[in-house]
N, CA, C and O atoms as a printed pandas DataFrame, in Angstrom:
     atom_number atom_name residue_name chain_id  residue_number  x_coord  y_coord  z_coord
0              1         N          MET        A               1   27.312   31.819   51.166
1              2        CA          MET        A               1   28.107   31.929   49.980
2              3         C          MET        A               1   27.799   33.176   49.190
3              4         O          MET        A               1   28.659   33.728   48.503
4              5         N          SER        A               2   26.503   33.629   49.303
5              6        CA          SER        A               2   26.184   34.810   48.574
6              7         C          SER        A               2   26.832   36.088   49.216
7              8         O          SER        A               2   27.118   37.062   48.521
8              9         N          ASN        A               3   27.044   36.049   50.514
9             10        CA          ASN        A               3   27.789   37.114   51.142
10            11         C          ASN        A               3   29.170   37.321   50.633
11            12         O          ASN        A               3   29.637   38.436   50.401
12            13         N          LEU        A               4   29.834   36.137   50.461
13            14        CA          LEU        A               4   31.189   36.240   49.996
14            15         C          LEU        A               4   31.193   36.691   48.494
15            16         O          LEU        A               4   32.112   37.415   48.112
16            17         N          ARG        A               5   30.252   36.315   47.662
17            18        CA          ARG        A               5   30.212   36.703   46.297
18            19         C          ARG        A               5   29.844   38.132   46.219
19            20         O          ARG        A               5   30.357   38.834   45.348
20            21         N          SER        A               6   28.974   38.627   47.081
21            22        CA          SER        A               6   28.609   40.094   47.039
22            23         C          SER        A               6   29.784   40.917   47.554
23            24         O          SER        A               6   29.962   42.048   47.100
24            25         N          ALA        A               7   30.573   40.420   48.453
25            26        CA          ALA        A               7   31.758   41.201   48.930
26            27         C          ALA        A               7   32.811   41.234   47.815
27            28         O          ALA        A               7   33.472   42.254   47.624
28            29         N          VAL        A               8   32.966   40.160   47.102
29            30        CA          VAL        A               8   33.924   40.112   45.999
30            31         C          VAL        A               8   33.500   41.156   44.911
31            32         O          VAL        A               8   34.320   41.909   44.384
32            33         N          ILE        A               9   32.189   41.151   44.615
33            34        CA          ILE        A               9   31.690   42.068   43.575
34            35         C          ILE        A               9   31.871   43.548   44.115
35            36         O          ILE        A               9   32.305   44.417   43.358
36            37         N          LEU        A              10   31.562   43.805   45.324
37            38        CA          LEU        A              10   31.693   45.144   45.923
38            39         C          LEU        A              10   33.171   45.629   45.873
39            40         O          LEU        A              10   33.472   46.792   45.607
40            41         N          GLY        A              11   34.054   44.662   46.146
41            42        CA          GLY        A              11   35.468   45.005   46.058
42            43         C          GLY        A              11   35.969   45.404   44.654
43            44         O          GLY        A              11   36.740   46.343   44.459
44            45         N          GLN        A              12   35.456   44.597   43.683
45            46        CA          GLN        A              12   35.729   44.942   42.299
46            47         C          GLN        A              12   35.178   46.270   41.842
47            48         O          GLN        A              12   35.848   47.023   41.135
48            49         N          LEU        A              13   33.955   46.557   42.248
49            50        CA          LEU        A              13   33.425   47.865   41.994
50            51         C          LEU        A              13   34.157   49.057   42.558
51            52         O          LEU        A              13   34.357   50.070   41.887
52            53         N          ILE        A              14   34.567   48.907   43.856
53            54        CA          ILE        A              14   35.306   49.919   44.488
54            55         C          ILE        A              14   36.660   50.142   43.797
55            56         O          ILE        A              14   37.093   51.277   43.596
56            57         N          ARG        A              15   37.312   49.033   43.442
57            58        CA          ARG        A              15   38.562   49.121   42.773
58            59         C          ARG        A              15   38.457   49.788   41.478
59            60         O          ARG        A              15   39.315   50.614   41.167
60            61         N          ARG        A              16   37.485   49.508   40.688
61            62        CA          ARG        A              16   37.258   50.122   39.405
62            63         C          ARG        A              16   37.002   51.654   39.537
63            64         O          ARG        A              16   37.522   52.462   38.767
64            65         N          GLN        A              17   36.186   51.999   40.538
65            66        CA          GLN        A              17   35.876   53.419   40.662
66            67         C          GLN        A              17   37.137   54.198   41.179
67            68         O          GLN        A              17   37.372   55.337   40.776
68            69         N          MET        A              18   37.938   53.555   42.079
69            70        CA          MET        A              18   39.102   54.260   42.538
70            71         C          MET        A              18   40.112   54.448   41.492
71            72         O          MET        A              18   40.825   55.451   41.504
72            73         N          SER        A              19   40.223   53.504   40.545
73            74        CA          SER        A              19   41.262   53.596   39.525
74            75         C          SER        A              19   40.842   54.564   38.394
75            76         O          SER        A              19   41.690   54.994   37.613
76            77         N          THR        A              20   39.598   54.893   38.305
77            78        CA          THR        A              20   39.185   55.802   37.171
78            79         C          THR        A              20   38.930   57.171   37.618
79            80         O          THR        A              20   38.600   57.998   36.767
80            81         N          VAL        A              21   39.043   57.531   38.894
81            82        CA          VAL        A              21   38.863   58.858   39.353
82            83         C          VAL        A              21   39.958   59.803   39.018
83            84         O          VAL        A              21   41.117   59.521   39.324
84            85         N          LYS        A              22   39.675   60.856   38.435
85            86        CA          LYS        A              22   40.679   61.906   38.068
86            87         C          LYS        A              22   40.359   63.229   38.785
87            88         O          LYS        A              22   39.638   64.083   38.268
88            89         N          GLU        A              23   40.912   63.358   39.970
89            90        CA          GLU        A              23   40.718   64.545   40.749
90            91         C          GLU        A              23   41.786   65.542   40.581
91            92         O          GLU        A              23   42.938   65.146   40.408
92            93         N          VAL        A              24   41.514   66.797   40.616
93            94        CA          VAL        A              24   42.509   67.849   40.616
94            95         C          VAL        A              24   42.939   68.098   42.068
95            96         O          VAL        A              24   42.070   68.291   42.919
96            97         N          PRO        A              25   44.210   68.104   42.382
97            98        CA          PRO        A              25   44.628   68.253   43.765
98            99         C          PRO        A              25   44.250   69.615   44.316
99           100         O          PRO        A              25   44.321   70.616   43.604
100          101         N          SER        A              26   43.864   69.658   45.530
101          102        CA          SER        A              26   43.434   70.930   46.109
102          103         C          SER        A              26   44.584   71.819   46.464
103          104         O          SER        A              26   45.735   71.387   46.389
104          105         N          SER        A              27   44.324   73.036   46.844
105          106        CA          SER        A              27   45.366   74.006   47.155
106          107         C          SER        A              27   46.080   73.503   48.469
107          108         O          SER        A              27   47.291   73.677   48.610
108          109         N          ARG        A              28   45.366   72.920   49.364
109          110        CA          ARG        A              28   45.941   72.391   50.584
110          111         C          ARG        A              28   46.978   71.353   50.269
111          112         O          ARG        A              28   48.051   71.306   50.871
112          113         N          PHE        A              29   46.608   70.452   49.234
113          114        CA          PHE        A              29   47.496   69.404   48.864
114          115         C          PHE        A              29   48.868   69.997   48.228
115          116         O          PHE        A              29   49.981   69.529   48.466
116          117         N          GLN        A              30   48.626   71.013   47.449
117          118        CA          GLN        A              30   49.798   71.707   46.854
118          119         C          GLN        A              30   50.656   72.300   47.947
119          120         O          GLN        A              30   51.876   72.141   47.914
120          121         N          ARG        A              31   50.066   72.977   48.912
121          122        CA          ARG        A              31   50.854   73.528   50.085
122          123         C          ARG        A              31   51.592   72.463   50.738
123          124         O          ARG        A              31   52.771   72.644   51.042
124          125         N          LEU        A              32   50.980   71.330   50.987
125          126        CA          LEU        A              32   51.583   70.163   51.666
126          127         C          LEU        A              32   52.831   69.703   50.921
127          128         O          LEU        A              32   53.868   69.414   51.518
128          129         N          LYS        A              33   52.699   69.645   49.599
129          130        CA          LYS        A              33   53.816   69.207   48.752
130          131         C          LYS        A              33   54.949   70.140   48.819
131          132         O          LYS        A              33   56.112   69.736   48.803
132          133         N          GLU        A              34   54.603   71.484   48.899
133          134        CA          GLU        A              34   55.714   72.509   49.040
134          135         C          GLU        A              34   56.460   72.351   50.397
135          136         O          GLU        A              34   57.688   72.405   50.468
136          137         N          VAL        A              35   55.676   72.161   51.432
137          138        CA          VAL        A              35   56.299   71.983   52.772
138          139         C          VAL        A              35   57.198   70.725   52.822
139          140         O          VAL        A              35   58.300   70.749   53.369
140          141         N          GLN        A              36   56.668   69.594   52.212
141          142        CA          GLN        A              36   57.494   68.400   52.123
142          143         C          GLN        A              36   58.748   68.613   51.346
143          144         O          GLN        A              36   59.792   68.075   51.713
144          145         N          ALA        A              37   58.692   69.409   50.242
145          146        CA          ALA        A              37   59.878   69.703   49.451
146          147         C          ALA        A              37   60.898   70.492   50.307
147          148         O          ALA        A              37   62.106   70.263   50.252
148          149         N          LYS        A              38   60.345   71.431   51.096
149          150        CA          LYS        A              38   61.240   72.260   51.931
150          151         C          LYS        A              38   61.965   71.373   52.961
151          152         O          LYS        A              38   63.162   71.557   53.181
152          153         N          TYR        A              39   61.294   70.457   53.567
153          154        CA          TYR        A              39   61.876   69.516   54.575
154          155         C          TYR        A              39   62.758   68.497   53.873
155          156         O          TYR        A              39   63.623   67.940   54.549
156          157         N          GLY        A              40   62.636   68.220   52.682
157          158        CA          GLY        A              40   63.422   67.179   52.020
158          159         C          GLY        A              40   64.772   67.648   51.441
159          160         O          GLY        A              40   65.588   66.818   51.041
160          161         N          VAL        A              41   65.009   68.953   51.393
161          162        CA          VAL        A              41   66.231   69.523   50.847
162          163         C          VAL        A              41   67.382   69.185   51.794
163          164         O          VAL        A              41   67.262   69.345   53.009
164          165         N          GLU        A              42   68.509   68.710   51.223
165          166        CA          GLU        A              42   69.704   68.426   52.017
166          167         C          GLU        A              42   70.514   69.682   52.085
167          168         O          GLU        A              42   71.259   69.997   51.157
168          169         N          ASP        A              43   70.379   70.435   53.209
169          170        CA          ASP        A              43   71.126   71.628   53.382
170          171         C          ASP        A              43   71.981   71.642   54.728
171          172         O          ASP        A              43   72.519   72.672   55.134
172          173         N          GLY        A              44   72.059   70.489   55.350
173          174        CA          GLY        A              44   72.871   70.372   56.578
174          175         C          GLY        A              44   72.095   70.753   57.804
175          176         O          GLY        A              44   72.648   70.647   58.899
176          177         N          ILE        A              45   70.837   71.196   57.713
177          178        CA          ILE        A              45   69.992   71.456   58.848
178          179         C          ILE        A              45   69.154   70.317   59.117
179          180         O          ILE        A              45   68.523   69.781   58.206
180          181         N          PRO        A              46   69.102   69.870   60.431
181          182        CA          PRO        A              46   68.231   68.723   60.748
182          183         C          PRO        A              46   66.764   69.070   60.510
183          184         O          PRO        A              46   66.365   70.228   60.632
184          185         N          SER        A              47   65.970   68.064   60.172
185          186        CA          SER        A              47   64.578   68.286   59.828
186          187         C          SER        A              47   63.770   68.869   60.901
187          188         O          SER        A              47   62.786   69.561   60.638
188          189         N          TYR        A              48   64.155   68.612   62.143
189          190        CA          TYR        A              48   63.384   69.156   63.306
190          191         C          TYR        A              48   63.694   70.671   63.552
191          192         O          TYR        A              48   63.084   71.321   64.401
192          193         N          MET        A              49   64.637   71.172   62.792
193          194        CA          MET        A              49   64.970   72.614   62.979
194          195         C          MET        A              49   64.634   73.394   61.704
195          196         O          MET        A              49   64.958   74.581   61.649
196          197         N          LYS        A              50   64.033   72.834   60.719
197          198        CA          LYS        A              50   63.816   73.555   59.487
198          199         C          LYS        A              50   62.528   74.436   59.559
199          200         O          LYS        A              50   62.221   75.142   58.598
200          201         N          GLY        A              51   61.812   74.397   60.640
201          202        CA          GLY        A              51   60.575   75.194   60.786
202          203         C          GLY        A              51   60.925   76.651   61.055
203          204         O          GLY        A              51   60.045   77.499   60.906
204          205         N          GLY        A              52   62.104   76.987   61.427
205          206        CA          GLY        A              52   62.507   78.337   61.684
206          207         C          GLY        A              52   62.652   78.622   63.138
207          208         O          GLY        A              52   63.115   77.757   63.881
208          209         N          PHE        A              53   62.269   79.826   63.599
209          210        CA          PHE        A              53   62.457   80.306   64.952
210          211         C          PHE        A              53   61.635   79.506   65.928
211          212         O          PHE        A              53   62.092   79.144   67.013
212          213         N          SER        A              54   60.420   79.238   65.524
213          214        CA          SER        A              54   59.542   78.455   66.463
214          215         C          SER        A              54   60.130   77.124   66.795
215          216         O          SER        A              54   60.027   76.667   67.933
216          217         N          ASP        A              55   60.774   76.457   65.787
217          218        CA          ASP        A              55   61.387   75.179   66.078
218          219         C          ASP        A              55   62.598   75.335   67.000
219          220         O          ASP        A              55   62.878   74.432   67.789
220          221         N          ARG        A              56   63.282   76.391   66.928
221          222        CA          ARG        A              56   64.462   76.609   67.802
222          223         C          ARG        A              56   63.895   76.823   69.256
223          224         O          ARG        A              56   64.463   76.295   70.212
224          225         N          ILE        A              57   62.805   77.578   69.410
225          226        CA          ILE        A              57   62.204   77.790   70.709
226          227         C          ILE        A              57   61.736   76.457   71.376
227          228         O          ILE        A              57   62.005   76.179   72.545
228          229         N          LEU        A              58   61.031   75.673   70.557
229          230        CA          LEU        A              58   60.564   74.386   71.020
230          231         C          LEU        A              58   61.720   73.427   71.422
231          232         O          LEU        A              58   61.682   72.763   72.458
232          233         N          PHE        A              59   62.714   73.397   70.569
233          234        CA          PHE        A              59   63.896   72.537   70.779
234          235         C          PHE        A              59   64.597   73.017   72.082
235          236         O          PHE        A              59   64.943   72.170   72.906
236          237         N          GLY        A              60   64.816   74.317   72.298
237          238        CA          GLY        A              60   65.452   74.760   73.495
238          239         C          GLY        A              60   64.625   74.454   74.737
239          240         O          GLY        A              60   65.148   74.006   75.757
240          241         N          THR        A              61   63.333   74.705   74.628
241          242        CA          THR        A              61   62.409   74.391   75.753
242          243         C          THR        A              61   62.524   72.874   76.093
243          244         O          THR        A              61   62.617   72.490   77.259
244          245         N          THR        A              62   62.515   72.071   75.079
245          246        CA          THR        A              62   62.622   70.575   75.309
246          247         C          THR        A              62   63.924   70.284   76.064
247          248         O          THR        A              62   63.934   69.514   77.024
248          249         N          LEU        A              63   65.029   70.914   75.617
249          250        CA          LEU        A              63   66.283   70.573   76.266
250          251         C          LEU        A              63   66.293   71.089   77.710
251          252         O          LEU        A              63   66.812   70.419   78.602
252          253         N          ILE        A              64   65.775   72.167   77.921
253          254        CA          ILE        A              64   65.755   72.757   79.379
254          255         C          ILE        A              64   64.799   71.852   80.255
255          256         O          ILE        A              64   65.127   71.545   81.401
256          257         N          LEU        A              65   63.680   71.459   79.725
257          258        CA          LEU        A              65   62.781   70.574   80.551
258          259         C          LEU        A              65   63.367   69.272   80.799
259          260         O          LEU        A              65   63.214   68.724   81.890
260          261         N          THR        A              66   64.098   68.683   79.757
261          262        CA          THR        A              66   64.736   67.467   79.970
262          263         C          THR        A              66   65.857   67.545   81.009
263          264         O          THR        A              66   66.009   66.633   81.821
264          265         N          ALA        A              67   66.630   68.611   80.989
265          266        CA          ALA        A              67   67.733   68.822   82.010
266          267         C          ALA        A              67   67.086   68.977   83.378
267          268         O          ALA        A              67   67.595   68.400   84.339
268          269         N          VAL        A              68   66.011   69.711   83.522
269          270        CA          VAL        A              68   65.347   69.848   84.815
270          271         C          VAL        A              68   64.871   68.563   85.337
271          272         O          VAL        A              68   64.998   68.269   86.525
272          273         N          GLY        A              69   64.283   67.734   84.406
273          274        CA          GLY        A              69   63.759   66.380   84.803
274          275         C          GLY        A              69   64.889   65.585   85.270
275          276         O          GLY        A              69   64.743   64.907   86.287
276          277         N          LEU        A              70   66.068   65.592   84.605
277          278        CA          LEU        A              70   67.202   64.796   84.994
278          279         C          LEU        A              70   67.722   65.190   86.389
279          280         O          LEU        A              70   68.035   64.337   87.219
280          281         N          VAL        A              71   67.803   66.515   86.614
281          282        CA          VAL        A              71   68.304   66.958   87.946
282          283         C          VAL        A              71   67.275   66.522   89.051
283          284         O          VAL        A              71   67.643   66.026   90.116
284          285         N          MET        A              72   65.975   66.741   88.727
285          286        CA          MET        A              72   64.972   66.334   89.774
286          287         C          MET        A              72   65.002   64.791   90.049
287          288         O          MET        A              72   64.791   64.352   91.179
288          289         N          SER        A              73   65.261   64.019   89.021
289          290        CA          SER        A              73   65.386   62.591   89.232
290          291         C          SER        A              73   66.550   62.233   90.070
291          292         O          SER        A              73   66.459   61.405   90.976
292          293         N          GLY        A              74   67.700   62.884   89.755
293          294        CA          GLY        A              74   68.901   62.665   90.537
294          295         C          GLY        A              74   68.629   62.998   92.010
295          296         O          GLY        A              74   69.026   62.257   92.909
296          297         N          GLU        A              75   67.921   64.166   92.246
297          298        CA          GLU        A              75   67.591   64.550   93.607
298          299         C          GLU        A              75   66.781   63.446   94.321
299          300         O          GLU        A              75   67.086   63.071   95.453
300          301         N          VAL        A              76   65.738   62.934   93.625
301          302        CA          VAL        A              76   64.941   61.895   94.215
302          303         C          VAL        A              76   65.752   60.670   94.562
303          304         O          VAL        A              76   65.657   60.112   95.656
304          305         N          LEU        A              77   66.543   60.275   93.604
305          306        CA          LEU        A              77   67.435   59.073   93.842
306          307         C          LEU        A              77   68.344   59.324   95.009
307          308         O          LEU        A              77   68.516   58.399   95.802
308          309         N          TYR        A              78   68.930   60.446   95.195
309          310        CA          TYR        A              78   69.787   60.769   96.266
310          311         C          TYR        A              78   69.031   60.759   97.613
311          312         O          TYR        A              78   69.515   60.194   98.593
312          313         N          LYS        A              79   67.846   61.386   97.651
313          314        CA          LYS        A              79   67.034   61.341   98.894
314          315         C          LYS        A              79   66.665   59.940   99.320
315          316         O          LYS        A              79   66.618   59.607  100.504
316          317         N          LEU        A              80   66.396   59.104   98.270
317          318        CA          LEU        A              80   65.988   57.715   98.657
318          319         C          LEU        A              80   67.184   56.914   98.985
319          320         O          LEU        A              80   67.071   55.948   99.739
320          321         N          SER        A              81   68.312   57.242   98.478
321          322        CA          SER        A              81   69.545   56.446   98.867
322          323         C          SER        A              81   70.100   56.816  100.225
323          324         O          SER        A              81   70.605   55.978  100.972
324          325         N          TYR        A              82   69.989   58.113  100.520
325          326        CA          TYR        A              82   70.460   58.547  101.824
326          327         C          TYR        A              82   69.325   59.304  102.592
327          328         O          TYR        A              82   69.225   60.530  102.557
328          329         N          PRO        A              83   68.504   58.510  103.265
329          330        CA          PRO        A              83   67.354   59.140  103.971
330          331         C          PRO        A              83   67.786   60.043  105.071
331          332         O          PRO        A              83   68.876   59.864  105.614
332          333         N          ALA        A              84   66.961   61.032  105.437
333          334        CA          ALA        A              84   67.343   61.902  106.556
334          335         C          ALA        A              84   67.273   61.112  107.838
335          336         O          ALA        A              84   66.402   60.257  107.993
336          337         N          LYS        A              85   68.172   61.381  108.754
337          338        CA          LYS        A              85   68.195   60.699  110.019
338          339         C          LYS        A              85   67.279   61.531  110.991
339          340         O          LYS        A              85   67.251   62.761  111.019
340          341         N          GLU        A              86   66.551   60.708  111.767
341          342        CA          GLU        A              86   65.651   61.388  112.691
342          343         C          GLU        A              86   66.213   61.615  114.087
343          344         O          GLU        A              86   65.532   62.181  114.942
């Protein structure tokens, strides 16, 4: 029973300490908020393309690799469906 009581007391202490902490946000946090604001703007550009040129390169590479994978899958299915005659 004392373990339960000490756990409850510990929870209350942690809750009190967390609610009274007044921290100044770091510069990294401010930068994160700026990036989130940039991605949250409704300007007709999908969120996966808002990173600029590098996002376009990654998206194009993904499309090409997906197409190559589909073609190779089709090739395997064709070879398995119509095996070579000996």
